[in-house]
KOLROVO-321789 format. One record per residue (C-alpha): x negated, y negated, z negated; residue number from 1; residue in three letters. Coordinates in nm, 3 decimals. Each point is the difference from the previous one (the first is absolute). Layout:
KOLROVO-321789
<X=X&Y=Y&Z=Z&resi=NUM&resn=ALA>
...
end
This chain:
KOLROVO-321789
<X=-5.083&Y=-0.513&Z=-19.183&resi=1&resn=GLY>
<X=-0.161&Y=-0.342&Z=0.058&resi=2&resn=VAL>
<X=-0.359&Y=-0.095&Z=-0.080&resi=3&resn=ARG>
<X=-0.126&Y=-0.360&Z=0.003&resi=4&resn=VAL>
<X=-0.371&Y=-0.078&Z=-0.016&resi=5&resn=SER>
<X=-0.148&Y=-0.342&Z=0.075&resi=6&resn=ALA>
<X=-0.345&Y=0.155&Z=0.037&resi=7&resn=ALA>
<X=0.109&Y=0.205&Z=0.302&resi=8&resn=ASP>
<X=0.088&Y=-0.297&Z=0.223&resi=9&resn=ALA>
<X=-0.167&Y=-0.302&Z=0.148&resi=10&resn=ALA>
<X=-0.061&Y=-0.293&Z=-0.233&resi=11&resn=ALA>
<X=0.278&Y=-0.251&Z=-0.041&resi=12&resn=GLY>
<X=0.284&Y=-0.089&Z=-0.237&resi=13&resn=PRO>
<X=0.234&Y=0.256&Z=0.154&resi=14&resn=LEU>
<X=-0.266&Y=0.264&Z=0.062&resi=15&resn=GLY>
<X=0.141&Y=0.341&Z=-0.093&resi=16&resn=ALA>
<X=0.040&Y=0.351&Z=0.126&resi=17&resn=LYS>
<X=0.336&Y=0.169&Z=-0.041&resi=18&resn=ILE>
<X=-0.019&Y=0.376&Z=0.052&resi=19&resn=ALA>
<X=0.320&Y=0.196&Z=0.059&resi=20&resn=PHE>
<X=0.022&Y=0.376&Z=0.018&resi=21&resn=ILE>
<X=-0.098&Y=0.084&Z=0.357&resi=22&resn=GLY>
<X=-0.095&Y=-0.354&Z=0.105&resi=23&resn=ALA>
<X=-0.221&Y=-0.294&Z=-0.098&resi=24&resn=THR>
<X=0.110&Y=-0.362&Z=0.031&resi=25&resn=VAL>
<X=-0.275&Y=-0.265&Z=-0.028&resi=26&resn=ASP>
<X=0.094&Y=-0.355&Z=-0.094&resi=27&resn=VAL>
<X=-0.291&Y=-0.211&Z=0.124&resi=28&resn=LEU>
<X=-0.084&Y=-0.368&Z=-0.046&resi=29&resn=ASN>
<X=-0.302&Y=-0.073&Z=0.214&resi=30&resn=PRO>
<X=0.095&Y=-0.367&Z=0.023&resi=31&resn=GLY>
<X=0.319&Y=-0.185&Z=-0.059&resi=32&resn=ALA>
<X=0.233&Y=0.263&Z=0.152&resi=33&resn=ASP>
<X=0.097&Y=0.333&Z=-0.148&resi=34&resn=GLU>
<X=-0.020&Y=0.305&Z=0.228&resi=35&resn=VAL>
<X=0.157&Y=0.346&Z=-0.041&resi=36&resn=LEU>
<X=-0.184&Y=0.306&Z=0.133&resi=37&resn=ARG>
<X=0.166&Y=0.344&Z=-0.018&resi=38&resn=VAL>
<X=-0.197&Y=0.322&Z=0.025&resi=39&resn=THR>
<X=0.197&Y=0.327&Z=0.023&resi=40&resn=ILE>
<X=-0.164&Y=0.277&Z=-0.197&resi=41&resn=GLU>
<X=0.287&Y=0.246&Z=-0.018&resi=42&resn=ALA>
<X=0.041&Y=0.326&Z=0.187&resi=43&resn=ASP>
<X=0.202&Y=-0.111&Z=0.303&resi=44&resn=THR>
<X=0.178&Y=0.337&Z=0.014&resi=45&resn=ALA>
<X=0.131&Y=-0.058&Z=-0.354&resi=46&resn=ALA>
<X=0.120&Y=-0.349&Z=0.096&resi=47&resn=ILE>
<X=0.178&Y=0.136&Z=0.305&resi=48&resn=GLU>
<X=0.159&Y=0.274&Z=-0.208&resi=49&resn=THR>
<X=0.119&Y=-0.248&Z=-0.262&resi=50&resn=ASN>
<X=0.151&Y=-0.211&Z=0.277&resi=51&resn=LEU>
<X=0.171&Y=0.313&Z=0.136&resi=52&resn=ALA>
<X=0.147&Y=0.075&Z=-0.343&resi=53&resn=ILE>
<X=0.117&Y=-0.360&Z=-0.036&resi=54&resn=ILE>
<X=0.159&Y=0.026&Z=0.342&resi=55&resn=ALA>
<X=0.165&Y=0.327&Z=-0.103&resi=56&resn=MET>
<X=0.155&Y=-0.171&Z=-0.302&resi=57&resn=ARG>
<X=0.120&Y=-0.285&Z=0.220&resi=58&resn=GLN>
<X=0.158&Y=0.256&Z=0.230&resi=59&resn=LEU>
<X=0.184&Y=0.143&Z=-0.300&resi=60&resn=VAL>
<X=0.120&Y=-0.341&Z=-0.114&resi=61&resn=ALA>
<X=0.076&Y=-0.165&Z=0.333&resi=62&resn=GLU>
<X=0.061&Y=0.281&Z=0.248&resi=63&resn=GLY>
<X=-0.274&Y=-0.127&Z=0.230&resi=64&resn=TRP>
<X=-0.149&Y=0.207&Z=0.283&resi=65&resn=ALA>
<X=-0.376&Y=0.026&Z=0.055&resi=66&resn=ALA>
<X=-0.257&Y=0.132&Z=0.249&resi=67&resn=GLN>
<X=0.173&Y=-0.186&Z=0.283&resi=68&resn=GLY>
<X=0.300&Y=0.233&Z=-0.015&resi=69&resn=MET>
<X=0.360&Y=-0.111&Z=-0.010&resi=70&resn=VAL>
<X=0.131&Y=0.161&Z=-0.316&resi=71&resn=ASP>
<X=-0.094&Y=0.218&Z=-0.291&resi=72&resn=GLY>
<X=0.057&Y=0.120&Z=-0.355&resi=73&resn=MET>
<X=-0.200&Y=0.034&Z=-0.323&resi=74&resn=VAL>
<X=0.060&Y=0.223&Z=-0.300&resi=75&resn=ASP>
<X=-0.198&Y=-0.031&Z=-0.324&resi=76&resn=GLU>
<X=0.187&Y=0.293&Z=-0.161&resi=77&resn=PHE>
<X=0.130&Y=-0.180&Z=-0.305&resi=78&resn=THR>
<X=0.286&Y=0.247&Z=0.047&resi=79&resn=ASN>
<X=0.113&Y=0.264&Z=0.248&resi=80&resn=ALA>
<X=0.256&Y=-0.216&Z=0.182&resi=81&resn=SER>
<X=-0.205&Y=-0.014&Z=0.322&resi=82&resn=GLY>
<X=-0.032&Y=0.378&Z=0.023&resi=83&resn=LEU>
<X=0.232&Y=0.257&Z=0.152&resi=84&resn=ASP>
<X=0.053&Y=0.248&Z=-0.283&resi=85&resn=ALA>
<X=0.149&Y=0.263&Z=0.229&resi=86&resn=GLY>
<X=-0.299&Y=-0.007&Z=0.235&resi=87&resn=ALA>
<X=-0.263&Y=-0.020&Z=-0.277&resi=88&resn=SER>
<X=-0.119&Y=0.283&Z=-0.221&resi=89&resn=SER>
<X=-0.241&Y=0.086&Z=-0.279&resi=90&resn=GLY>
<X=-0.052&Y=-0.362&Z=-0.101&resi=91&resn=MET>
<X=0.061&Y=-0.230&Z=-0.293&resi=92&resn=VAL>
<X=-0.002&Y=-0.380&Z=-0.011&resi=93&resn=VAL>
<X=-0.164&Y=-0.121&Z=-0.319&resi=94&resn=THR>
<X=-0.206&Y=-0.297&Z=-0.111&resi=95&resn=GLY>
<X=0.029&Y=-0.170&Z=0.339&resi=96&resn=GLY>
<X=-0.125&Y=0.287&Z=0.212&resi=97&resn=TYR>
<X=0.111&Y=0.323&Z=0.167&resi=98&resn=VAL>
<X=-0.175&Y=0.324&Z=-0.091&resi=99&resn=THR>
<X=0.060&Y=0.372&Z=-0.012&resi=100&resn=GLY>
<X=0.187&Y=0.131&Z=-0.301&resi=101&resn=GLY>
<X=0.326&Y=0.122&Z=-0.144&resi=102&resn=THR>
<X=0.277&Y=-0.118&Z=-0.232&resi=103&resn=TYR>
<X=0.142&Y=0.171&Z=-0.307&resi=104&resn=SER>
<X=0.343&Y=-0.094&Z=-0.135&resi=105&resn=TYR>
<X=0.168&Y=-0.024&Z=-0.341&resi=106&resn=ALA>
<X=0.356&Y=-0.103&Z=-0.088&resi=107&resn=ASP>
<X=0.003&Y=-0.335&Z=-0.187&resi=108&resn=VAL>
<X=0.376&Y=-0.063&Z=-0.005&resi=109&resn=SER>
<X=0.093&Y=0.187&Z=-0.321&resi=110&resn=ALA>
<X=0.083&Y=-0.205&Z=-0.309&resi=111&resn=GLY>
<X=0.038&Y=-0.330&Z=0.183&resi=112&resn=LYS>
<X=0.291&Y=-0.244&Z=0.045&resi=113&resn=THR>
<X=0.262&Y=0.093&Z=0.260&resi=114&resn=TYR>
<X=0.277&Y=-0.175&Z=0.194&resi=115&resn=TYR>
<X=0.273&Y=0.103&Z=0.244&resi=116&resn=THR>
<X=0.280&Y=-0.163&Z=0.197&resi=117&resn=ASP>
<X=0.252&Y=0.268&Z=-0.099&resi=118&resn=ILE>
<X=0.210&Y=-0.128&Z=-0.287&resi=119&resn=GLY>
<X=-0.025&Y=0.228&Z=-0.303&resi=120&resn=GLY>
<X=-0.237&Y=0.245&Z=0.169&resi=121&resn=ALA>
<X=-0.296&Y=0.103&Z=-0.218&resi=122&resn=PRO>
<X=-0.297&Y=-0.127&Z=0.200&resi=123&resn=ALA>
<X=-0.245&Y=0.179&Z=-0.231&resi=124&resn=GLN>
<X=0.152&Y=0.331&Z=0.105&resi=125&resn=SER>
<X=-0.194&Y=-0.022&Z=0.327&resi=126&resn=ALA>
<X=-0.332&Y=-0.004&Z=-0.190&resi=127&resn=PHE>
<X=0.055&Y=0.238&Z=-0.293&resi=128&resn=ASN>
<X=-0.172&Y=0.322&Z=0.108&resi=129&resn=ASP>
<X=0.302&Y=0.169&Z=0.163&resi=130&resn=HIS>
<X=0.218&Y=-0.010&Z=-0.313&resi=131&resn=ASP>
<X=0.294&Y=-0.180&Z=0.164&resi=132&resn=SER>
<X=0.111&Y=-0.167&Z=0.321&resi=133&resn=GLU>
<X=0.036&Y=-0.359&Z=0.116&resi=134&resn=TRP>
<X=0.272&Y=-0.079&Z=0.251&resi=135&resn=GLY>
<X=0.346&Y=-0.126&Z=0.077&resi=136&resn=GLY>
<X=0.260&Y=-0.058&Z=0.267&resi=137&resn=THR>
<X=-0.074&Y=-0.213&Z=0.304&resi=138&resn=GLY>
<X=-0.242&Y=0.024&Z=0.290&resi=139&resn=THR>
<X=-0.275&Y=-0.254&Z=-0.082&resi=140&resn=ASN>
<X=-0.159&Y=-0.007&Z=-0.345&resi=141&resn=HIS>
<X=-0.341&Y=-0.043&Z=-0.161&resi=142&resn=TRP>
<X=-0.183&Y=0.080&Z=-0.320&resi=143&resn=VAL>
<X=-0.305&Y=-0.204&Z=-0.100&resi=144&resn=ALA>
<X=-0.288&Y=0.022&Z=-0.246&resi=145&resn=VAL>
<X=-0.212&Y=-0.276&Z=-0.151&resi=146&resn=ASP>
<X=-0.348&Y=0.151&Z=-0.049&resi=147&resn=LEU>
<X=-0.098&Y=-0.284&Z=-0.235&resi=148&resn=GLY>
<X=-0.311&Y=-0.091&Z=0.200&resi=149&resn=THR>
<X=-0.094&Y=0.032&Z=0.365&resi=150&resn=ALA>
<X=-0.125&Y=0.348&Z=0.083&resi=151&resn=LYS>
<X=-0.140&Y=0.145&Z=0.320&resi=152&resn=THR>
<X=0.273&Y=0.237&Z=0.117&resi=153&resn=ILE>
<X=-0.058&Y=0.246&Z=0.285&resi=154&resn=GLY>
<X=0.268&Y=0.267&Z=-0.038&resi=155&resn=ARG>
<X=0.360&Y=0.043&Z=-0.110&resi=156&resn=VAL>
<X=0.165&Y=0.325&Z=-0.095&resi=157&resn=GLY>
<X=0.375&Y=0.062&Z=0.027&resi=158&resn=LEU>
<X=0.237&Y=0.279&Z=-0.087&resi=159&resn=GLN>
<X=0.354&Y=-0.031&Z=0.128&resi=160&resn=GLY>
<X=0.312&Y=0.029&Z=-0.209&resi=161&resn=SER>
<X=0.217&Y=0.309&Z=-0.024&resi=162&resn=ALA>
<X=0.303&Y=-0.221&Z=-0.064&resi=163&resn=SER>
<X=-0.060&Y=-0.285&Z=0.246&resi=164&resn=TYR>
<X=-0.122&Y=-0.029&Z=0.358&resi=165&resn=ASN>
<X=-0.328&Y=-0.173&Z=0.092&resi=166&resn=THR>
<X=-0.045&Y=0.014&Z=0.373&resi=167&resn=ARG>
<X=-0.236&Y=-0.293&Z=0.070&resi=168&resn=ASN>
<X=-0.220&Y=-0.199&Z=-0.234&resi=169&resn=PHE>
<X=-0.270&Y=-0.269&Z=-0.005&resi=170&resn=SER>
<X=-0.263&Y=-0.042&Z=-0.270&resi=171&resn=ALA>
<X=-0.041&Y=-0.377&Z=-0.036&resi=172&resn=GLN>
<X=-0.227&Y=-0.231&Z=-0.197&resi=173&resn=TYR>
<X=0.009&Y=-0.361&Z=-0.115&resi=174&resn=SER>
<X=-0.255&Y=-0.238&Z=-0.151&resi=175&resn=VAL>
<X=0.255&Y=-0.259&Z=-0.115&resi=176&resn=ASN>
<X=0.309&Y=0.183&Z=-0.127&resi=177&resn=SER>
<X=0.127&Y=-0.030&Z=-0.357&resi=178&resn=THR>
<X=0.295&Y=0.240&Z=-0.004&resi=179&resn=ASN>
<X=-0.012&Y=0.218&Z=0.310&resi=180&resn=GLY>
<X=0.263&Y=-0.206&Z=0.179&resi=181&resn=ALA>
<X=-0.187&Y=-0.327&Z=0.056&resi=182&resn=ASP>
<X=-0.331&Y=-0.066&Z=0.169&resi=183&resn=GLY>
<X=-0.135&Y=0.116&Z=0.335&resi=184&resn=THR>
<X=-0.007&Y=0.373&Z=0.068&resi=185&resn=TRP>
<X=-0.218&Y=0.177&Z=0.256&resi=186&resn=VAL>
<X=0.033&Y=0.363&Z=0.107&resi=187&resn=THR>
<X=-0.310&Y=0.214&Z=-0.069&resi=188&resn=ALA>
<X=0.139&Y=0.329&Z=0.133&resi=189&resn=VAL>
<X=0.334&Y=0.142&Z=0.116&resi=190&resn=SER>
<X=0.131&Y=0.355&Z=0.024&resi=191&resn=GLY>
<X=0.300&Y=0.227&Z=0.025&resi=192&resn=GLU>
<X=0.175&Y=0.274&Z=-0.195&resi=193&resn=ASN>
<X=-0.201&Y=0.073&Z=-0.315&resi=194&resn=PRO>
<X=0.190&Y=0.308&Z=-0.119&resi=195&resn=ASN>
<X=0.090&Y=0.077&Z=-0.359&resi=196&resn=ASP>
<X=-0.220&Y=0.304&Z=-0.063&resi=197&resn=THR>
<X=-0.359&Y=-0.132&Z=0.014&resi=198&resn=VAL>
<X=-0.191&Y=-0.328&Z=-0.002&resi=199&resn=MET>
<X=-0.089&Y=-0.145&Z=0.339&resi=200&resn=HIS>
<X=-0.305&Y=-0.228&Z=0.025&resi=201&resn=TYR>
<X=-0.046&Y=-0.285&Z=0.246&resi=202&resn=TYR>
<X=-0.348&Y=-0.151&Z=0.034&resi=203&resn=THR>
<X=-0.097&Y=-0.340&Z=0.143&resi=204&resn=PHE>
<X=-0.291&Y=-0.242&Z=0.001&resi=205&resn=THR>
<X=-0.030&Y=-0.119&Z=-0.363&resi=206&resn=PRO>
<X=0.169&Y=-0.330&Z=-0.090&resi=207&resn=ILE>
<X=-0.046&Y=-0.206&Z=-0.316&resi=208&resn=SER>
<X=0.329&Y=-0.117&Z=-0.153&resi=209&resn=ALA>
<X=0.178&Y=-0.008&Z=-0.335&resi=210&resn=ARG>
<X=0.358&Y=0.058&Z=0.119&resi=211&resn=TRP>
<X=0.115&Y=0.312&Z=0.191&resi=212&resn=TRP>
<X=0.341&Y=0.130&Z=0.094&resi=213&resn=ARG>
<X=0.166&Y=0.282&Z=0.191&resi=214&resn=ILE>
<X=0.265&Y=-0.134&Z=0.235&resi=215&resn=TYR>
<X=0.241&Y=0.274&Z=0.110&resi=216&resn=CYS>
<X=0.231&Y=0.000&Z=0.301&resi=217&resn=VAL>
<X=0.253&Y=0.273&Z=0.076&resi=218&resn=ASP>
<X=0.286&Y=0.058&Z=0.238&resi=219&resn=SER>
<X=0.203&Y=0.173&Z=-0.270&resi=220&resn=TYR>
<X=0.183&Y=-0.150&Z=-0.297&resi=221&resn=ALA>
<X=-0.271&Y=0.031&Z=-0.269&resi=222&resn=SER>
<X=-0.375&Y=-0.033&Z=-0.060&resi=223&resn=ILE>
<X=-0.233&Y=0.132&Z=-0.268&resi=224&resn=GLY>
<X=-0.334&Y=0.147&Z=-0.107&resi=225&resn=LEU>
<X=-0.102&Y=0.261&Z=-0.251&resi=226&resn=ARG>
<X=-0.355&Y=-0.127&Z=-0.030&resi=227&resn=GLU>
<X=-0.232&Y=-0.270&Z=0.134&resi=228&resn=ALA>
<X=-0.375&Y=-0.046&Z=-0.051&resi=229&resn=GLU>
<X=-0.204&Y=-0.309&Z=0.081&resi=230&resn=ILE>
<X=-0.360&Y=0.123&Z=0.028&resi=231&resn=CYS>
<X=-0.315&Y=-0.205&Z=-0.047&resi=232&resn=GLU>
<X=-0.282&Y=0.073&Z=0.246&resi=233&resn=ALA>
<X=-0.351&Y=0.054&Z=-0.136&resi=234&resn=THR>
<X=-0.284&Y=0.000&Z=0.249&resi=235&resn=ILE>
<X=-0.267&Y=0.265&Z=0.016&resi=236&resn=THR>
<X=-0.241&Y=-0.155&Z=0.249&resi=237&resn=ALA>
<X=-0.344&Y=0.091&Z=0.128&resi=238&resn=GLY>
<X=-0.064&Y=0.210&Z=0.304&resi=239&resn=GLY>
<X=0.213&Y=0.202&Z=0.234&resi=240&resn=GLY>
<X=0.077&Y=-0.061&Z=0.365&resi=241&resn=ALA>
<X=0.264&Y=-0.262&Z=0.070&resi=242&resn=PHE>
<X=0.182&Y=-0.159&Z=0.290&resi=243&resn=THR>
<X=0.113&Y=-0.362&Z=-0.029&resi=244&resn=ALA>
<X=0.236&Y=-0.112&Z=0.277&resi=245&resn=THR>
<X=0.125&Y=-0.354&Z=0.030&resi=246&resn=SER>
<X=0.351&Y=-0.121&Z=0.049&resi=247&resn=ALA>
<X=0.085&Y=-0.108&Z=0.357&resi=248&resn=ALA>
<X=-0.072&Y=-0.355&Z=0.117&resi=249&resn=TYR>
<X=0.170&Y=-0.151&Z=0.304&resi=250&resn=ALA>
<X=-0.215&Y=-0.122&Z=0.288&resi=251&resn=ALA>
<X=0.120&Y=-0.268&Z=0.241&resi=252&resn=ASP>
<X=-0.156&Y=0.175&Z=0.300&resi=253&resn=ALA>
<X=-0.156&Y=0.334&Z=0.093&resi=254&resn=ILE>
<X=-0.345&Y=-0.026&Z=-0.155&resi=255&resn=GLU>
<X=-0.317&Y=0.138&Z=0.160&resi=256&resn=GLU>
<X=-0.220&Y=0.012&Z=-0.313&resi=257&resn=ALA>
<X=-0.002&Y=-0.031&Z=-0.377&resi=258&resn=ALA>
<X=-0.279&Y=-0.112&Z=-0.230&resi=259&resn=ARG>
<X=-0.008&Y=0.108&Z=-0.364&resi=260&resn=LEU>
<X=-0.207&Y=-0.126&Z=-0.293&resi=261&resn=VAL>
<X=-0.018&Y=0.218&Z=-0.312&resi=262&resn=LEU>
<X=-0.133&Y=-0.055&Z=-0.349&resi=263&resn=ARG>
<X=-0.105&Y=0.358&Z=-0.072&resi=264&resn=HIS>
<X=-0.176&Y=0.144&Z=-0.304&resi=265&resn=GLN>
<X=-0.181&Y=0.334&Z=0.038&resi=266&resn=PRO>
<X=-0.011&Y=0.180&Z=-0.336&resi=267&resn=ILE>
<X=-0.146&Y=0.318&Z=0.145&resi=268&resn=GLY>
<X=-0.225&Y=0.042&Z=0.304&resi=269&resn=ALA>
<X=0.235&Y=-0.122&Z=0.275&resi=270&resn=VAL>
<X=-0.089&Y=0.052&Z=0.365&resi=271&resn=THR>
<X=0.186&Y=-0.258&Z=0.207&resi=272&resn=LEU>
<X=0.207&Y=0.152&Z=0.278&resi=273&resn=GLY>
<X=0.004&Y=0.339&Z=-0.175&resi=274&resn=ILE>
<X=0.096&Y=-0.057&Z=-0.364&resi=275&resn=ASP>
<X=0.174&Y=-0.325&Z=0.095&resi=276&resn=LEU>
<X=0.211&Y=-0.010&Z=0.318&resi=277&resn=ILE>
<X=0.172&Y=-0.327&Z=0.095&resi=278&resn=VAL>
<X=0.275&Y=-0.002&Z=0.264&resi=279&resn=GLU>
<X=0.254&Y=-0.232&Z=0.157&resi=280&resn=ALA>
<X=0.323&Y=0.048&Z=0.192&resi=281&resn=SER>
<X=0.217&Y=-0.226&Z=0.214&resi=282&resn=ARG>
<X=0.292&Y=0.245&Z=0.037&resi=283&resn=ASP>
<X=0.106&Y=0.023&Z=-0.365&resi=284&resn=ASN>
<X=-0.237&Y=0.283&Z=-0.091&resi=285&resn=GLY>
<X=0.096&Y=0.243&Z=0.276&resi=286&resn=ALA>
<X=-0.351&Y=-0.036&Z=0.148&resi=287&resn=THR>
<X=-0.322&Y=-0.079&Z=-0.189&resi=288&resn=TRP>
<X=-0.341&Y=-0.114&Z=0.123&resi=289&resn=THR>
<X=-0.304&Y=0.000&Z=-0.227&resi=290&resn=ALA>
<X=-0.284&Y=-0.253&Z=0.001&resi=291&resn=GLY>
<X=-0.355&Y=0.013&Z=-0.132&resi=292&resn=ALA>
<X=-0.038&Y=-0.180&Z=-0.337&resi=293&resn=PRO>
<X=-0.306&Y=-0.227&Z=-0.015&resi=294&resn=VAL>
<X=-0.140&Y=-0.120&Z=-0.332&resi=295&resn=ARG>
<X=-0.056&Y=-0.376&Z=0.017&resi=296&resn=GLN>
<X=-0.102&Y=-0.071&Z=-0.359&resi=297&resn=ALA>
<X=0.021&Y=0.126&Z=-0.359&resi=298&resn=THR>
<X=0.101&Y=-0.222&Z=-0.291&resi=299&resn=ILE>
<X=0.021&Y=0.135&Z=-0.353&resi=300&resn=GLY>
<X=0.006&Y=0.358&Z=0.121&resi=301&resn=GLY>
<X=0.290&Y=-0.062&Z=0.239&resi=302&resn=ILE>
<X=-0.073&Y=0.024&Z=0.373&resi=303&resn=ASP>
<X=0.153&Y=-0.227&Z=0.261&resi=304&resn=VAL>
<X=0.075&Y=0.214&Z=0.306&resi=305&resn=LEU>
<X=0.125&Y=-0.101&Z=0.342&resi=306&resn=THR>
<X=0.177&Y=0.231&Z=0.246&resi=307&resn=VAL>
<X=0.086&Y=-0.084&Z=0.361&resi=308&resn=ASP>
<X=0.268&Y=0.226&Z=0.146&resi=309&resn=ILE>
<X=0.114&Y=0.000&Z=0.367&resi=310&resn=PRO>
<X=0.373&Y=0.058&Z=0.042&resi=311&resn=LEU>
<X=0.035&Y=-0.014&Z=0.379&resi=312&resn=SER>
<X=0.010&Y=0.382&Z=0.026&resi=313&resn=GLY>
<X=0.302&Y=0.026&Z=-0.228&resi=314&resn=GLN>
<X=0.364&Y=-0.005&Z=0.112&resi=315&resn=PRO>
<X=0.141&Y=-0.351&Z=0.007&resi=316&resn=SER>
<X=0.155&Y=-0.123&Z=-0.321&resi=317&resn=GLY>
<X=0.056&Y=-0.304&Z=-0.219&resi=318&resn=LEU>
<X=-0.031&Y=0.164&Z=-0.343&resi=319&resn=SER>
<X=-0.352&Y=-0.025&Z=-0.149&resi=320&resn=MET>
<X=-0.130&Y=0.226&Z=-0.275&resi=321&resn=ARG>
<X=-0.335&Y=0.091&Z=-0.152&resi=322&resn=TRP>
<X=-0.102&Y=0.327&Z=-0.164&resi=323&resn=ARG>
<X=-0.296&Y=0.093&Z=-0.221&resi=324&resn=VAL>
<X=-0.083&Y=0.368&Z=-0.055&resi=325&resn=ARG>
<X=-0.269&Y=0.136&Z=-0.230&resi=326&resn=THR>
<X=-0.156&Y=0.328&Z=-0.102&resi=327&resn=THR>
<X=-0.029&Y=0.100&Z=-0.366&resi=328&resn=SER>
<X=-0.309&Y=-0.221&Z=-0.043&resi=329&resn=VAL>
<X=0.112&Y=-0.261&Z=-0.253&resi=330&resn=GLU>
<X=0.046&Y=-0.351&Z=0.138&resi=331&resn=GLN>
<X=0.218&Y=-0.308&Z=-0.046&resi=332&resn=ARG>
<X=0.170&Y=-0.233&Z=0.246&resi=333&resn=LEU>
<X=0.022&Y=-0.347&Z=-0.156&resi=334&resn=HIS>
<X=0.141&Y=-0.207&Z=0.288&resi=335&resn=ALA>
<X=0.073&Y=0.029&Z=0.370&resi=336&resn=LEU>
<X=0.077&Y=-0.251&Z=0.272&resi=337&resn=SER>
<X=0.107&Y=0.080&Z=0.354&resi=338&resn=MET>
<X=0.024&Y=-0.248&Z=0.285&resi=339&resn=GLN>
<X=0.135&Y=0.061&Z=0.348&resi=340&resn=TRP>
end
């Protein structure tokens, strides 16, 4: 907000006082010249923290390094792409933060519109509750479903065909397809040999997309499925211990230290270093070293923490990772930067 009051300043045609949140700017006219005088009234820790957050966002946008180090990374957790799903556990990514929780799943592929690249093959037979089979001759075929709107999918279920072979498959998604054949397709999860007696479920970090397909590859002369399910993930968040482990980032040299900045929100009574453990590795997660989190400021209930971690005692390596481990005390990790 801005406040202007002629009565608050020295007399003169331009006499005024402009007060900004956290600072006062006086416009003075003691004679013929106007003079600006700035008085800082804000909490300097809050200013420094705001600057740190601005710098964090610049790191995200520009890939800059800070703290006098040569390189770094920043993750604001708009999705789970910066996390290693295989090395993480007990966590969900929701609303721009990581927290403890679980997912539940429900099939959303029934009663939709289906496509396949097999001429004459009934694509809907792959999604009709085990009543018939989809398949045909050849070694590379797919069956696709248009969910109608983008849904957050985190699991696929498959049951192989009794009549056709399905040795290898990939569950793929697209945000720009119109018929299952066009557009860009990305693999969410791959697997082998779903047999024809029971459903097999394959879970992955949830992805929002409208189009999904099962792409089958086989070394035999035919391919098919008895049933496929595309399952929407619903988050049950709030409490529970979790481990969030980053993807690997390449360093240009063997680094001696890492510095991390976290935007961390304690929901329960969190004891730093006990309920929240922050670690770094320079050998791709084979060796971890923990640092002591220090609270620098709190803004809107979210703490800004810094952690300095020495790496010189670890085996040499050029693959940098961070890891955050918690107890069951509820807490949220909103953003993390690491420089080295």
